[in-house]
N, C-alpha and C positions, 0 to 999 in steps of 0.2 A: 518465667512467670509474667514478665512484661508483655510478650506477644499474646498470651492468653487473656490478660487484662484488656489489651487493646481490642481483641476480637469481641469481648463482651461489651465494651463501651462504644464500639463503632456504630451499632444501630441507634444508640442514644444521640450521638453527635450528628448523625445524618438525618434524623427525623425530629423536627421541631414539635410535631404533634405528640410524639412519645415523651418528649421532655415536658410538655405541658401536662400530660397525664400524670407523669411522675410527681410533678409539683402539686397537682390537685390531690393525688393519693397521699402524699406526705402530710398535707393539711387536712386529710380526712374529708375532702369535698367530693370524692367519688369513690364508689365501692370497688373492691378488687374482683378478680374472677371468682365465681362461685366454687366452693370446695367440691371435690369429687374424688372418687377412688377409681383409678384406671382399671379397665377391663371388667368393671362390675356395674352394669346399668341398674339404676334404681328400680326399673320395672320388674326385675327378677327378685326383688326383696332384699332386705337388709341382711338376711341370713344366707344369701347366695354364696355358695362355696364351690361352684363348678358342677360338673356332671359326673356321675359314676360311670364306669365302663359296663355297659349293658350287653347282654348276649342277644344276637340277632334272632328274631322269631319269624323268619321267613325263608323262602327259597327262591332261587332264580334259575332259569335255564342256563346251560353252560355254553359259552362261546365256542365255536368250532375250533378244535385243536389243530396243531400243525403250523408250519412256517409259511409266511406269505410267499407267493411265487413271483413277485416283481417288486421293484423298489417303490417307495412312497415319497411324496413331497410333503414335508411338514411345514405348514404355513404358520409361522410364529410372528410375534410382534417385531416388526422391523426387518425381518429376513425370512428366507425359505431355506430348508435343508433337504437335500435329496439323500435318502437313507436306504441302504441295502441291508438285507437280513443279517449279513455277517458283521455289520457294524453296530447293530442295535444295542448290544450289551454295553458298549462304551459311549452311548449317547449322552449320558449324564455326567461324563467326564469333560465334555466340551466347555470351553470358555467363550464368553460373549462380551463384547464391548458395552452393549446396552443391557443393563440389569433386567429390563422388562422382557427381553427375549428369554432369559432364563426363567423368569416368573411365568411366562406363558407356557414354557415347557412343563413346569411343575403343575400348572393349572389344568393341563391336558386340554387347553383351549383349541389346539390343533385338531382334536377329534371332531369338534363342531364344524370344522372347515374341510373335512375330508370330501373328496369327490365321490360321486355315485359309483364309480368303477374301482375305487380303492378297496383293497382287501381288508375286511374287518379284523382279520387275524393280526393285523399290525397293532391294534390296541392291546391284544393279549401279550404280544412280544414286548412292547414298550412298557406295559404295566409290569411285566416280570422284571425288566431291567430296573425300573423305578423301585419296585418292592424290595429288590435285593439290597439297594443302597439306602432307601429312605422309609422302609416299611414300619419302623418303630418311631412313634412321635418324639420330636425333640424341639429344640429352640431355633432351628435353622429356617431359612427362607421357605423351604419346602412345606413347612407346617405353620406358616403364618395363617391366621384365621381366615382372611379373605381368600387366599390361595387354596387352602384346604376345603373351604365351602364350595368354591367353583369346581374343584376337582371331583368332589363327591357328587355334586349335582350333575356334572357332565357324564360321569361314568354310569350313574343310575339311569339317565336318559338313554345312553348308548345301550345299556343292558335290556331296556324295554324292547328294543328292536332286534338285537343281535345276540343277547346272552351276556353273562358276566364272565370276565376272564378267570380262568381257573388257577390253582385249585379253588373250588367254590368256598370251602370252609375257611381257607386262609384269606381269600379276598374279602369275604363277609366280615371276618374278624378285624381286618385292617380298616375296612370302611366303618365298622362300628367304633373303632378307636378314634376315628375322625371327630366324633361328637364331643367327647371330653377334651380333645386337643383344641378344637375351635372354642369351646366354652372357657378354657383357661386363658386364651389370648384374644378375647372379644375386642373388637375395634371401638371401644368406648373410652372417650377421653374428655368427659364432661359435656355439659349442654352446649358449649360454644365451639368445641373442637371436633365433635363427632360428625363424621360424614355419612353418606349412604352406605358405606361399607358395613356398618352395623346391621342394616337391613339385609344385606347379602349374607352376613354371618347367620342371621336368623333363618334365611332361606335354606342354607346348608343344613342346619339343625333340623328344620322342619322336614325337608326331603328325607334325610337319614332316619329321623324318628318314625315317620309314617311308613316308609318303604322297607325298613329293616325291623319294624316292630319294637322301637325303643321308646317307651312311654315318657321317660324323663326328658329326652331330647325333643320329643314332640311338644311337650308342655312348654319348655324354654323357647323353642322355635316359634310357637304360636304367639307367646307373649311378645317376643321381639318384633315379629313381622307386623303385628297389628299396631303396636305402639309406635314403631318407627315409620310405618306408612302414614300415620297421623301427623308425625313430626316433619318428615322430609317433603311430603307433597303439599302444595298450596291449595287453597279452595278451588281454583280453576281446574285442578288435576295436573298442573305443571310441577315438575321437580324443582325444588328451590335452589339448586346448585348453579344455575345460570349456564347450563351446557346442553345443547341440543343432543349431542351424542350420549351424554349421561342419561338424559331423559329416555332415549331409546333403550339403553341398557337396563334401566329400572323398569321400563314397560315390559321388557323381556322377562325380568325377574318376577314381576307380578303375574305375567301369563304362566310362567313355569309353576309357581306355587298354587295358582288358581286351578290349573289342570290337576295337580296332585291332590288338592283339597276336594275337588269334585269327584275324582276317581275313588276317594276313600270316604265319601259321604260326610265330610266334616262340616260343622255348623259355621265355621269361618269362611266357607266358600262364598256365601252371599256378600259379606262386606268386601272380600277380596275382589269379587266380580265388579262391584261398584267402583272400587279404586281402579281396576283395570280398564273399565269403560271410560272413565274420566281421563286417564293417562293416554290411552290409545286414541281417544277422540281428538286430543290436541295434536296428534301427528298430522292430521288433515291440514292444520294451519302452519305447522313448522315447515312442511315441504312446499317449496315454491316451484313454479313450472320448470325451472332450470335445475332442480335438484334440492337437496337438503343443505341449507346454510350451516356450516360447522362453526357456530358461535360458541365460545367458551372452550373448555378443556376437551381434547380428544383423548378418550381412554385407550390404553394399549391392548386390552384383552381381546376384543372382537371389533373388526372394522365396521364403520357406519353402514357401508353398503351391504354387509352381511345381515343387517337387521332391518333393511328396507322391506322385508317380507311382512313386517308388523303393520305397515301402513294400510289403513282401510282401503280396500279396492286394489291393493297391490298383488304381487305374485306370491301367494302363500305356499307354493311348492318349491320355494328357493330359500337360500340362506339358512338361518337358524331353524325355521319351521320345517325344513326338509329333513332335519334330524329327528323329528318327532314321529312316533308311530301314526299311521294313517288315521285311526279314529280320533286321536288327540288333535292332530293337525286340522281335521275337518271341524271339530268342535270349536277350536280357536278361530278358524277362518270364518265360521258362521257368526261368531260374536263380533269380529272385526268388521265384517261386511254389513252387519246389521246396525252399525253406528251411524247416526245422522251426519251428513256431510254439510254441516252448517258453515257457511263462509264468514260468519261473524268473527271479529278479532279475538285474540286470546286476552288474558288478564294476568295479574300478578307480575307485572314487569315485562311482559312480552306483547307485541302487537304485530299482527299479520294483516295486511291490507292491500287492496288492488285499486288502481286508478287508471282506467283504460287499459292500455297494453302494458303498463308498469305494474309490478307487484313487488312487495318488500316485506322483510321481517326485521323488526327493531327489538332491541333488548336494553333494559336498564333494571338493576335491582331496585325494588321499591324504596329501599332505604338509601339508595345512592351508593353507599359503601359496598365494596365487593363482599359477596357471601363468604363467611369464614370457611365453609365447607366446599366452596366452589373454585378453589385453586387460584384465587386472587386475580382474575382477569380484569384489567382496567378498561372495560368496554362500555362505560356509561353512554348510552345512545348509540352503541354499535349497531350496524345494520348491513343488510344486503339488499341490492336492487337488481331485479331481473326485468328484461323487456321481452315480451313474448315468452318463448321457452329457452332463452339464453341469459346467463348471468352476466351482468355488466359491471357491477361493483360487488366485491366479495369480502368476507372475513377470512383471514389467513389461517385460522385454526392455530395449532401449536405443534412444533416439532419435538422430537425426543431430546432429552438431556439439555433442555434450554428453558430458562425462565424469562428470556427476553421477549418471547411471544405473548406474554401476559400483560406487558406494559401498554399504555395508551398509544405509543408510537407504532404498535403492530396492529392497530384497528382503525376503521374509518371513523375519524373523530378529530379533535383538536387538543392541543396542549397550550398552556400559558406559562411563560418563563420556564419551560422545560418540565413543568409539574403535571402529573396525571390529574384527571378530573377530581378524584377523591384521594385522600391519604391512604396508605396501607392500613388495612383493618387488622386489629389484633384482639385475641380473645380476652385480654384484660380490660378492653374498653366497654363500659356500660352503655346501654342505649341513650341515656340522658347525656353522657359525655359526648357521644358521637353527634347528637343533635346540636350541641353547642358549637362543635367544630364545623360541621357541614351537614345541613339537614337533608331531608329526602329529595328524591328526583321525581318529576312528574312527566309521564308520557301520555299524550292524548292524540286524538285524530278527529277530523271532520271530513266533509266531502272534498275539501280542497287539498288536504294533505295531513301531515303528521307534525306534532310539536313536542319539543323537549325543553324543560326548564329545570335547573338545579343550582344549588349554592355551594358546590364542591370547591370552587376556586376562592371562596371568600376567606380561606385560611391564609391566602397570599396577601401581601401588603398592597392596599389600594385596589383590590379586585373585588367585584361584586357578583351579582347573579349572571349566569350564562344561559342563553337561549339559542336553540337551533330549530328552524322550521323547514320542512320539506314541502314545497308547493309543486303540484302537478298540473301543468297546463298543456293539453294536447300531447305532443311528442317531447315536451321539454320538462325538465325537473330543475327547480331552483332551490338550492340549499342556502338559506339565509341565516347568518350567525349574528348574534349581538352579545356583547359582554359589557356590563356596567363597571364603573370604577373611575380612576383618574391616573395621571402620569402615563408614561410609555411602557409597553410590555411586549415581549416577543410572543407572537402567536404563530403556531404552525398547524396547518390543516393537512390531513392526509387522506388519500383515497387509494384503494387497492382494486386491481382489475385483472381478470384472466385474459383479457383481450390483447391483441397486438396494439402497441402504442406508437403513433407517429407524431412528430412535432409539427405544429402548424403556426401560422402567423398569429392566430387568436386562440392560443391554448394548445391542446393536443387532440388527436383524432384516435378514437378507439375503434378497432376493427374486430368483429366477432368471427367465430369459426365459419359462419355461413356468409361472411362478407358484408354484413350490415355495419353501418358506420355511425358513430356518435361523436359530437364535439364536446369537449370539456373546456370551459373557459372561466376566467375570473378577471374582474376589472382592476383589482388592487395588487396583484402579485403574479410573477411568472410561475408556470407549472413545470416542475422538474421531474421527469420520469426516472425511476431507478429499478433495475431488475431485482426480484426477490423470489421467494418460494411460497406457494400455498400448500397446506397439508391436507391430504385426502384421508389419511389414516395414520396410525402410529408408524413413523419411518417411511411413509409413502408420500411423495411430494410431486408437484407439477410447477412449471414456470408461471410467474405472475409478475406484475409491475406495480410499484408504488408510485403515486403521483403526489409530490410534496409542494406545498405553498407556504412560504415563510415571509413574515413581515414584522415590522416594529412600530405599530401604530399608537396614536394617542387614544387613551380610554376616556369616555365610553367609545366603543368601536362597533361598527357593523361591516359585514362583508358578505358577498354573494358568490356562490359557485353555480354555474349553469351547465347542465348536461342536456343536449338536444339531439334527437335523431335526425340524420341527414337523408 
């Protein structure tokens, strides 16, 4: 009993903001978390009790029968499996160290990453193996709402090009059973805990409802996707979860249901197209000349590179779009390439800007606090800087099975006395309580550079407002920091780079892959390089280097980092 009690009290003892909230709550000075019923979104009505099992009212062409004549490489989150036909029946008996690998197997996400010369009959063979073990809905991982929704959408898209795995009646019946199974386990956990997974649940119901002729599933899916699109996307069109990769994934989901709505002549096709245009239009700003900054959470299901096809002006015959039938691919490509390529900055906590040869992407949640549905990355003021078409400073992204990549120490930024810029966010905190502890953050720019100001450190004793300004002068960037307060405090600034790093008398030298050189220097502290990893996708990494500057100054304090092209 004592260990269990200690586990429950540990967060309270380690988090002074949580203790303060508890005191305010006991005195009735702040409200608690709004009441909710898990898995039952209000948009579906108070009487919502799930979906009935509806009989499919449609037909599909049959996938070619027979066994594949050569092995296949299944590209799963964090690993690849080479599979021969005689081993297919035992595929789902395999054990994996990373649970996301198994989830990817059940999502059938590997279908979207099949090569053009892979035999489509592999889908039929693996579907038969899955059906034999998991064909009846249950409470296992295989039937989690998000996984079931992805699996249904992927198989329906595959069937448009290659046909449905047989026996047709059996497969249609199992797909129809996906709808009530998803409805029973909807990823709804109240207004503060629900992530974009609920939108994806709606996507699965919508695709199943329209393509199998299931009226109840269509109605529920329509309500969810329209309501959730309003909630999760901000006015600029950006997803509110603070992740460039998740924004790509949700843009893909919007494109998927827009194509379905258009094909069926649905009235919601028009609002969905408006949402898609806004979300896809922001991809123009998220991509820098050296590639997509992976700021925020990297999702395991589909690698970021596989979704680059959604970028306006990109290669629409690659990645996810290559899995679409040609007419749908052409329709989506026409929409994407018809979007304006406006170089103006984004909004809603994202800023994309260019200053001569320098370009950058900055992020801060407008409230300062990490988004509750955004996996808690402490990247207030997190940024990437590119020079020409090469990345100079990068965000590391996040690796599998690790929460350490979400803390401020894993981002380009600074900490004071070991504290992240903002406290951990919790669903029980009301907006008024958060404002009292640490107010919003402000990100702005002008012709000279970018500026950030926030009060996240004011929860610390004798620490006030923090400011950071990036000034661009020719080939040089100055990162100027100021923190108000009094007494002495430990300040640690960190930068991360994919470049080769060499020590120098006045700081360090960064050497790009093409041999360009940049000096990083600071007048108030030595620069200490440390090897680390940057994440390109779930389980896929490349070498990088962290540059750490630590000092113990008297507050108020100012300091400058300089990056100059040589």
